[in-house]
C-alpha positions in Angstrom: -4.2 -0.8 55.1 -1.8 -3.8 54.3 2.0 -4.1 55.3 5.0 -2.0 53.9 2.6 1.1 53.3 0.3 -0.5 50.8 -3.1 1.2 50.7 -6.4 0.2 49.3 -8.7 3.3 49.0 -11.7 4.9 47.6 -11.9 8.7 46.1 -12.9 11.1 49.1 -16.3 12.5 48.8 -16.9 16.4 49.5 -20.1 17.5 51.3 -21.1 21.1 50.6 -20.3 23.9 53.3 -23.3 25.7 54.5 -21.6 28.3 56.3 -21.9 32.1 55.3 -18.6 33.1 53.7 -16.6 36.3 54.3 -17.4 37.5 50.8 -21.1 37.2 51.5 -21.2 39.2 54.7 -18.8 41.9 53.1 -21.1 42.1 50.0 -24.2 42.9 52.3 -22.6 46.5 53.3 -23.6 49.7 51.5 -20.5 49.6 49.5 -21.5 46.3 48.0 -20.6 47.1 44.3 -17.1 48.6 44.8 -16.4 45.9 47.4 -17.2 43.0 45.1 -15.0 44.2 42.3 -12.0 44.8 44.7 -12.7 41.4 46.3 -12.6 39.8 42.8 -9.6 41.5 41.9 -7.7 40.4 45.0 -8.9 36.9 44.4 -7.9 36.8 40.8 -4.4 38.3 41.4 -4.0 35.6 44.5 -5.2 32.9 41.9 -2.5 33.8 39.6 0.3 33.7 42.2 -1.0 30.4 43.7 -1.1 28.8 39.8 2.5 30.3 39.1 3.9 28.7 42.5 2.0 25.6 42.0 3.1 25.4 38.3 6.8 25.8 39.4 6.7 23.4 42.0 5.0 20.9 39.8 7.8 21.6 37.0 10.7 21.2 39.5 9.3 17.9 41.6 5.9 16.3 41.4 5.5 12.7 42.7 7.7 10.4 40.9 6.5 7.1 40.7 6.9 3.5 39.0 4.0 1.6 37.5 3.3 -1.9 36.4 0.7 -4.3 35.1 1.0 -7.8 36.6 -1.0 -11.0 35.8 -1.2 -10.8 32.3 0.5 -13.5 30.1 -0.9 -12.5 26.6 2.0 -10.3 25.2 -0.4 -8.4 22.9 -3.3 -7.9 25.4 -0.6 -6.5 27.8 0.8 -3.9 25.2 -2.9 -3.0 24.6 -3.5 -2.6 28.4 -0.3 -0.4 28.5 -1.6 1.8 25.5 -4.6 2.6 27.0 -3.2 3.4 30.7 -2.8 7.1 31.4 -0.5 6.1 34.5 1.8 4.4 32.0 1.8 6.9 29.3 2.4 9.8 31.6 5.1 8.5 34.0 7.5 11.1 32.9 4.9 13.9 33.9 4.5 12.9 37.7 1.3 14.7 39.2 1.8 17.3 41.8 0.2 15.5 44.8 -0.3 12.1 46.1 -4.1 12.6 45.6 -3.8 13.4 41.9 -1.7 10.5 41.7 -4.5 8.4 43.2 -6.9 10.0 40.8 -4.8 9.2 37.7 -4.5 5.6 38.8 -7.9 5.0 39.9 -9.2 6.6 36.4 -7.2 3.8 34.6 -8.9 1.0 36.7 -12.1 1.4 34.5 -10.4 2.1 31.3 -8.4 -1.2 31.8 -11.6 -3.0 32.4 -13.3 -2.0 29.4 -10.2 -3.3 27.3 -10.5 -6.6 29.0 -14.3 -6.7 28.3 -14.1 -5.9 24.7 -11.4 -8.8 24.4 -13.7 -11.2 26.1 -12.7 -11.2 29.6 -15.9 -10.2 31.1 -15.0 -11.8 34.5 -11.7 -9.9 35.0 -10.7 -8.3 38.5 -8.4 -5.5 38.7 -6.9 -4.6 42.2 -4.9 -1.4 42.5 -2.4 -1.1 44.9 0.1 1.9 45.8 3.0 1.8 48.2 3.2 5.6 49.1 6.0 5.2 51.7 8.7 4.4 49.0 10.5 6.8 46.4 9.5 6.8 43.8 5.9 5.7 44.7 5.0 2.3 43.6 1.8 1.7 41.5 0.8 -1.7 40.5 -2.1 -3.0 38.8 -2.8 -6.5 39.7 -4.8 -8.3 37.1 -6.7 -11.6 37.0 -8.5 -11.9 33.4 -10.2 -15.3 34.4 -11.3 -17.3 31.2 -12.1 -15.6 28.0 -15.7 -15.9 27.3 -16.9 -17.4 23.9 -19.2 -16.4 21.4 -22.3 -18.8 22.0 -24.7 -17.5 19.1 -25.3 -15.0 16.5 -28.8 -14.1 15.5 -30.1 -11.9 12.9 -34.2 -10.9 13.5 -36.2 -8.5 11.6 -37.7 -5.2 12.7 -41.0 -5.3 14.6 -43.7 -5.3 12.0 -41.5 -6.4 9.2 -39.9 -9.7 7.7 -36.4 -10.5 7.0 -35.7 -9.8 3.2 -35.9 -12.5 0.6 -32.1 -12.9 0.2 -29.3 -15.0 1.6 -28.6 -14.1 5.1 -24.6 -14.2 5.7 -23.6 -16.9 8.1 -21.8 -15.9 11.3 -18.2 -16.8 10.0 -19.0 -14.6 6.8 -19.3 -11.8 9.5 -16.3 -12.5 11.2 -17.9 -14.0 14.2 -17.0 -17.8 14.4 -19.5 -19.5 17.1 -17.3 -21.2 19.8 -14.4 -18.6 19.2 -13.3 -16.0 21.8 -15.7 -12.8 22.1 -14.2 -9.8 20.7 -16.1 -6.4 20.7 -14.3 -5.0 17.6 -15.6 -8.0 15.5 -19.0 -7.8 16.9 -19.1 -3.9 15.8 -17.6 -4.7 12.5 -20.1 -7.6 11.9 -22.8 -4.9 11.7 -21.3 -2.9 9.1 -20.6 -6.5 7.0 -24.4 -7.5 7.5 -25.6 -4.1 5.9 -23.1 -4.2 3.2 -24.2 -7.8 2.4 -28.0 -7.1 2.2 -27.3 -3.8 0.3 -25.3 -5.8 -2.0 -28.3 -8.1 -2.7 -30.6 -5.4 -3.5 -31.8 -3.3 -0.5 -30.2 0.2 -0.9 -31.7 1.2 2.7 -30.6 -1.6 4.9 -29.5 -0.8 8.3 -29.0 -2.5 11.7 -31.8 -1.0 14.1 -30.4 -2.5 17.2 -27.6 -4.7 18.4 -28.1 -6.6 21.7 -24.9 -8.2 23.4 -26.0 -10.6 26.3 -23.2 -11.9 28.5 -24.1 -15.0 30.6 -21.7 -15.5 33.2 -23.0 -18.6 34.2 -22.1 -20.2 30.6 -19.0 -17.8 30.5 -20.4 -17.0 27.0 -21.7 -14.0 24.8 -25.0 -14.1 22.6 -25.2 -11.5 20.1 -28.6 -10.4 18.1 -29.0 -7.8 15.3 -32.1 -6.5 14.3 -32.2 -5.6 10.8 -34.5 -3.1 9.1 -33.9 -3.8 5.1 -36.2 -1.2 3.8 -37.8 -2.3 0.3 -35.9 -3.6 -2.6 -34.5 -1.4 -5.2 -33.1 -1.2 -8.6 -30.6 1.2 -10.1 -32.2 4.2 -11.7 -31.1 6.8 -14.1 -27.5 8.0 -13.2 -26.5 11.7 -13.8 -23.0 12.9 -14.3 -21.9 16.5 -12.8 -18.4 18.3 -13.1 -17.3 17.4 -16.6 -15.4 19.7 -18.7 -13.4 18.4 -21.4 -14.3 14.7 -21.0 -17.2 13.3 -23.1 -20.0 12.1 -20.9 -20.5 9.0 -23.0 -17.0 7.8 -22.2 -17.7 7.9 -18.5 -20.9 6.5 -18.5 -19.5 3.2 -20.6 -17.4 3.0 -17.5 -20.5 2.4 -15.3 -20.5 -1.5 -13.9 -24.3 -1.1 -13.7 -27.3 -0.3 -16.0 -30.4 1.4 -15.3 -33.2 -1.2 -14.3 -30.7 -3.8 -12.7 -30.9 -4.9 -9.2 -29.3 -2.6 -6.8 -25.9 -3.5 -5.7 -23.9 -1.3 -3.5 -20.5 -3.2 -4.0 -20.4 -1.7 -7.6 -19.7 1.7 -6.1 -16.3 0.7 -5.4 -15.7 -0.8 -8.7 -17.0 2.7 -10.4 -14.4 4.7 -8.4 -11.7 2.2 -9.4 -12.6 2.3 -12.9 -12.7 6.2 -13.0 -9.6 6.4 -10.9 -7.7 4.0 -13.4 -8.4 6.6 -16.3 -6.2 9.1 -14.3 -8.5 11.8 -15.5 -10.3 12.8 -12.4 -8.8 14.0 -9.1 -12.2 13.8 -7.2 -15.0 10.9 -7.5 -18.2 11.2 -5.4 -21.0 8.8 -6.0 -24.3 9.8 -4.4 -27.5 7.7 -4.1 -31.1 9.3 -4.0 -32.9 9.4 -0.8 -35.9 7.6 -1.8 -36.9 5.2 -4.7 -39.3 6.3 -7.5 -42.7 5.0 -8.5 -41.0 2.3 -10.2 -39.1 1.1 -7.3 -35.8 2.7 -8.9 -33.0 4.8 -7.0 -31.3 7.5 -8.9 -27.6 7.8 -8.7 -25.4 11.1 -8.9 -21.7 11.0 -10.1 -19.7 14.0 -9.4 -16.4 14.2 -10.9 -13.8 16.7 -10.9 -11.3 16.6 -13.6 -7.5 16.8 -13.0 -5.1 18.4 -15.5 -4.6 16.1 -18.4 -1.1 17.2 -19.7 2.1 16.5 -17.8 5.7 17.1 -18.5 8.3 15.0 -16.5 12.2 14.8 -16.6 14.7 12.7 -14.8 18.4 11.8 -14.6 20.5 8.8 -13.9 24.2 7.6 -13.6 25.8 4.4 -13.9 29.4 4.1 -14.1 29.2 1.5 -16.6 26.7 3.4 -18.8 27.4 7.1 -18.0 25.2 9.7 -17.4 21.7 9.8 -18.7 18.6 12.3 -19.0 15.1 11.3 -19.8 12.0 13.9 -20.4 8.3 13.1 -21.4 5.2 14.9 -22.3 2.1 13.1 -21.9 -1.9 14.1 -22.7 -4.4 11.8 -21.1 -7.5 12.9 -22.9 -6.2 13.7 -26.3 -9.7 13.0 -28.0 -11.9 13.8 -25.0 -12.4 9.8 -24.5 -9.2 9.0 -22.2 -6.9 8.5 -25.2 -3.4 8.7 -24.1 -0.3 10.0 -26.3 3.2 10.1 -24.7 6.4 11.0 -26.2 9.6 10.4 -24.3 13.2 11.4 -25.3 16.1 9.2 -23.7 19.8 10.6 -23.9 22.6 8.6 -22.6 26.3 7.9 -23.7 24.7 4.6 -25.1 21.3 5.3 -26.2 19.5 8.3 -28.1 15.9 7.2 -28.3 12.5 8.7 -28.8 9.6 6.5 -27.8 6.1 7.4 -28.9 3.0 5.5 -27.4 -0.6 6.0 -28.2 -3.3 4.1 -26.1 -7.0 3.8 -27.0 -8.9 2.7 -24.2 -12.4 0.7 -24.6 -11.2 -0.6 -27.8 -14.4 -2.2 -29.1 -15.0 -3.4 -25.4 -14.7 -1.9 -22.0 -11.9 -4.4 -21.0 -9.6 -3.8 -24.0 -6.9 -1.3 -25.2 -5.1 -0.7 -28.3 -1.4 0.2 -27.7 0.4 1.8 -30.7 4.2 2.2 -30.4 6.9 3.8 -32.6 10.4 4.1 -31.3 13.4 5.7 -33.2 16.8 4.9 -31.7 20.5 4.9 -32.0 22.5 2.5 -29.6 26.2 2.2 -29.3 27.2 -0.3 -27.0 30.5 -2.3 -26.6 28.5 -4.9 -28.3 27.1 -3.4 -31.4 25.9 -0.2 -33.1 22.5 0.0 -34.0 20.1 2.5 -36.0 16.6 1.2 -35.5 13.1 2.1 -36.0 10.4 -0.2 -34.3 6.6 -0.2 -34.4 3.8 -2.3 -32.8 0.2 -2.6 -32.7 -1.0 -4.5 -29.8 -4.5 -5.2 -28.5 -4.5 -5.8 -24.8 -7.1 -7.4 -22.6 -7.8 -7.5 -19.0 -8.6 -11.0 -17.9 -8.9 -10.1 -14.2 -7.6 -7.2 -12.1 -3.8 -7.0 -12.6 -3.8 -9.8 -15.4 -3.6 -8.8 -19.0 -2.7 -10.5 -22.4 -1.8 -9.0 -25.5 -1.2 -9.7 -29.1 -0.4 -7.9 -32.3 1.9 -7.3 -35.1 5.3 -5.6 -35.2 7.8 -4.5 -37.5 11.5 -3.5 -36.7 13.8 -2.1 -39.3 17.6 -1.7 -38.4 21.0 -1.3 -39.4 23.5 -3.3 -37.1 27.1 -3.2 -36.9 28.5 -5.8 -34.7 31.8 -4.9 -33.1 33.1 -8.4 -32.8 35.9 -9.0 -35.2 35.0 -10.2 -38.6 31.4 -9.1 -38.5 29.8 -7.2 -41.1 27.0 -4.2 -41.1 23.8 -5.7 -41.7 20.3 -4.5 -42.4 17.2 -6.1 -41.3 13.4 -5.9 -41.9 11.9 -8.1 -39.2 8.2 -8.6 -38.7 7.0 -10.1 -35.7 3.9 -11.2 -33.8 4.5 -10.6 -30.2 2.4 -11.9 -27.5 2.5 -11.0 -23.8 1.0 -11.9 -20.6 1.5 -9.7 -17.5 0.1 -10.5 -13.9 0.8 -7.8 -11.4 -0.5 -8.6 -8.0 1.9 -6.6 -5.9 0.9 -3.7 -3.8 3.0 -0.7 -5.1 4.3 0.1 -8.6 7.5 1.6 -7.7 8.0 0.4 -4.2 6.3 -3.1 -3.9 6.2 -4.9 -0.2 3.8 -7.6 -0.9 2.8 -9.6 -3.6 4.5 -10.6 -6.9 4.9 -9.8 -10.6 5.0 -12.3 -13.6 5.9 -11.3 -17.2 6.0 -13.8 -20.3 6.7 -12.4 -23.7 7.0 -14.5 -26.9 7.4 -13.5 -30.6 8.3 -15.1 -34.2 10.4 -13.0 -36.3 11.0 -13.2 -40.0 13.4 -11.1 -42.2 11.5 -9.7 -45.2 14.8 -8.6 -47.0 15.6 -12.1 -48.3 18.1 -13.2 -45.8 15.4 -16.1 -45.0 16.4 -15.2 -41.3 13.7 -16.6 -38.9 13.6 -17.3 -35.4 11.6 -17.6 -32.1 12.3 -15.3 -29.0 10.6 -16.0 -25.6 11.4 -14.5 -22.4 9.9 -14.9 -18.9 10.5 -13.1 -15.5 8.9 -13.4 -12.0 9.4 -11.2 -8.9 8.1 -11.8 -5.5 7.7 -9.3 -2.7 7.7 -10.7 1.2 7.4 -8.2 4.5 9.7 -10.3 6.9 9.3 -7.5 9.6 6.9 -4.5 10.6 9.1 -3.0 13.2 11.7 -2.3 11.9 10.3 -2.5 8.3 12.1 -5.4 6.5 11.1 -6.4 2.8 12.6 -9.5 1.2 12.7 -9.2 -2.8 13.4 -11.9 -5.2 13.6 -12.0 -8.9 14.4 -14.7 -11.5 14.5 -14.5 -15.4 14.9 -16.9 -18.3 15.2 -16.5 -22.2 15.5 -18.3 -25.0 15.9 -18.0 -28.9 15.6 -20.9 -31.3 15.4 -21.2 -35.2 18.9 -20.3 -36.3 22.6 -19.8 -35.0 23.7 -16.8 -32.7 25.3 -15.1 -35.8 22.3 -15.2 -37.8 20.3 -13.2 -35.1 20.6 -9.4 -35.4 23.1 -8.4 -32.5 20.7 -6.0 -30.9 18.2 -8.6 -30.5 20.4 -11.1 -28.8 20.6 -11.6 -25.1 22.8 -9.9 -22.8 23.6 -9.9 -19.1 25.3 -7.5 -16.6 24.6 -3.9 -15.6 22.2 -1.8 -13.1 18.9 -3.8 -14.2 20.5 -7.1 -14.6 23.6 -8.4 -12.5 25.1 -5.5 -10.6 28.9 -5.1 -10.2 29.5 -6.1 -13.6 29.4 -3.6 -16.5 26.7 -3.2 -19.1 26.1 -6.3 -21.3 29.6 -7.9 -20.1 28.1 -11.0 -18.7 27.7 -12.5 -22.0 29.5 -14.7 -24.5 32.8 -12.7 -25.4 35.1 -12.6 -28.2 38.5 -10.9 -27.8 37.1 -9.3 -24.5 34.0 -7.7 -26.4 30.3 -9.0 -25.7 28.7 -10.9 -28.9 25.5 -11.6 -27.0 23.8 -15.3 -26.9 20.7 -17.1 -27.6 19.6 -17.6 -23.9 19.6 -15.9 -20.5 19.5 -16.9 -16.8 19.4 -14.2 -14.0 18.6 -14.2 -10.2 18.5 -11.5 -7.8 17.8 -11.4 -4.1 17.4 -8.1 -2.0 16.6 -7.3 1.6 15.2 -3.9 2.1 15.4 -2.3 5.4 13.4 1.0 6.0 15.1 3.1 8.7 12.8 6.0 8.8 10.0 7.3 6.5 12.6 8.6 4.1 15.7 6.4 4.4 16.3 3.1 3.6 19.2 0.4 3.1 19.5 -2.4 0.8 21.8 -5.6 0.6 21.6 -7.3 -2.4 23.0 -10.5 -4.6 22.7 -10.9 -8.3 23.7 -13.6 -10.6 23.4 -15.0 -13.8 24.7 -15.1 -17.5 23.8 -14.9 -21.2 24.6 -18.3 -23.2 25.5 -19.0 -27.0 23.0 -22.3 -26.4 19.5 -22.0 -27.1 18.8 -22.7 -23.6 20.9 -21.9 -20.3 23.9 -24.0 -19.9 24.2 -24.9 -16.5 28.0 -26.3 -17.1 29.0 -22.7 -17.9 29.8 -20.7 -14.4 27.6 -18.1 -13.5 28.6 -14.7 -12.5 27.6 -13.2 -9.1 27.8 -9.8 -7.9 26.9 -8.3 -4.6 26.7 -5.1 -2.6 24.4 -2.6 -0.9 22.4 0.7 -1.2 20.7 3.6 0.1 17.1 4.5 -0.9 15.7 7.8 -0.3 11.8 7.8 -0.5 10.1 10.4 -2.2 6.4 11.1 -3.4 6.9 9.3 -6.8 9.0 6.6 -5.6 12.5 5.6 -4.0 15.7 7.3 -5.2 18.2 4.4 -5.8 22.1 4.6 -5.3 23.6 1.1 -5.5 27.0 0.0 -5.1 27.8 -3.4 -6.9 31.0 -5.6 -6.5 31.8 -8.6 -8.8 32.4 -11.7 -6.9 33.9 -13.4 -9.8 36.2 -10.5 -11.2 37.9 -11.3 -14.5 41.5 -9.5 -14.5 41.6 -6.8 -17.0 38.0 -6.8 -17.9 35.7 -6.1 -14.6 36.1 -3.1 -12.5 36.5 -3.3 -8.6 32.9 -1.7 -8.3 30.0 -0.1 -10.2 27.9 2.6 -9.1 24.2 3.1 -10.2 21.9 6.0 -9.6 18.2 6.1 -10.6 14.6 6.2 -9.6 12.5 3.1 -8.4 13.8 -0.1 -7.0 15.7 -2.4 -9.1 12.9 -4.6 -9.6 
């Protein structure tokens, strides 16, 4: 016992009591059966009373205490130790007695020691000190971590009676175990899985780690790890059987397989197969099962079980923007039109500015597995402050996957339009523009509607030529890039930035149809300014331009799982020149918004304020309500 009431203790040991109990003597009488039942009933009633009284006493009082973990300088390690400590976690639930408090704290010592060992602190010492004469009782864990042991070696040996497979064994660093770095138990365990995965990837379907030895050498302050590998026999892919198909053709799903019968086994291809089937949006459940043994030819049969989801869906949505008014959108989609994953979608959009019917047909695996044919037909009437346009537009684009998330596309297009510019001295014109649009898309963000990491790049370019004898021909190009960066995890804060630039060359602005020119301003452009209003103007009306420049920045703060706040700054303009004119002042808007996160994406409500408000042209603010982030 030390000063100030501090005590070091061990848990008391209880020896069995050999005395004959009152109950045993009583049960030896002639009325043994009746007496036993009566005595047990008395004990049961007495136990209930004791438990009720004790429970009430614990609820009202208990033994309050303070707890501290001292001696750890690493903040992350300190948090981990506190997280596993029952004494810390149940501080607001004090035990009924000092004995129970001692047991609680003593149990923590071994738990804390295990955590320290898992982090490489094999020489750590923990001393438990309690001051029972204070109120509340003081509980202190004095921790001396000592030096962190380093990983000295990582060895892979074969199981007795076999040899290592004829494949390249992964290095220790490839397994996440760098020799000379601090030892970490979780990485040692994970390395075992990585080793098996690597060997299975190289053609050994039944590879397993038969034993894992971890030797701690205190004299060297080091850890030596040895994995005993049982690779099993090499194998190749056998026949693949499909189960569960109803309306989807088997030949279609078979073409999606990333392996062929007879090829060397590679377990990593199972993940690729699941991704391919998931991307079709035809299946709700995908299970890939390996056979239990190789056949006589050394091949492993594979079974793919698929559960089809509903292939048809109807969607509807509404939006409201003070500059564009209310809008309604509805769509119908069939994702398995001809039983091989063909998609057809028709969507109707109704708003004060646009009435449009969009039809899209998509043929996957178009002549090759990584190629898609997109056929589009759009019929629309647009009535904005800049123009009125009745138009029909179609295109036939062949799109190819270059790598995950990266696509390139090219194909012919035709646009028939009757355009009435609203600028003074402008006449209604009719165009029949043929084009050859090309596009490049690279999406490496982590979410379609609410990205928090990565980025998106889009490049578009197309030459246009008018077939109606006006000799109008021009070249239009556009590019945009968005990037997303998580700044904080707690609270969850994301920075999102976007830049876009566009240009049209070949003719002057007036020769380009008004419904194809560049415009800026509005909810998808520069918030705070009315739709199309940040563009070249004539008598206060937008006439559009031949170039475009836009910037946007947002800070997105997620307060709860369903509520978030956003602060944004948008800027840019459309210009009459072929390239953005930096001598012309850009318009800037700022504001904030609220996000309500739903299973299909965030519901967005933004209020934008123009920083360069033009008298008689710009309102004091604009409101935007829609689904999905602004970009």
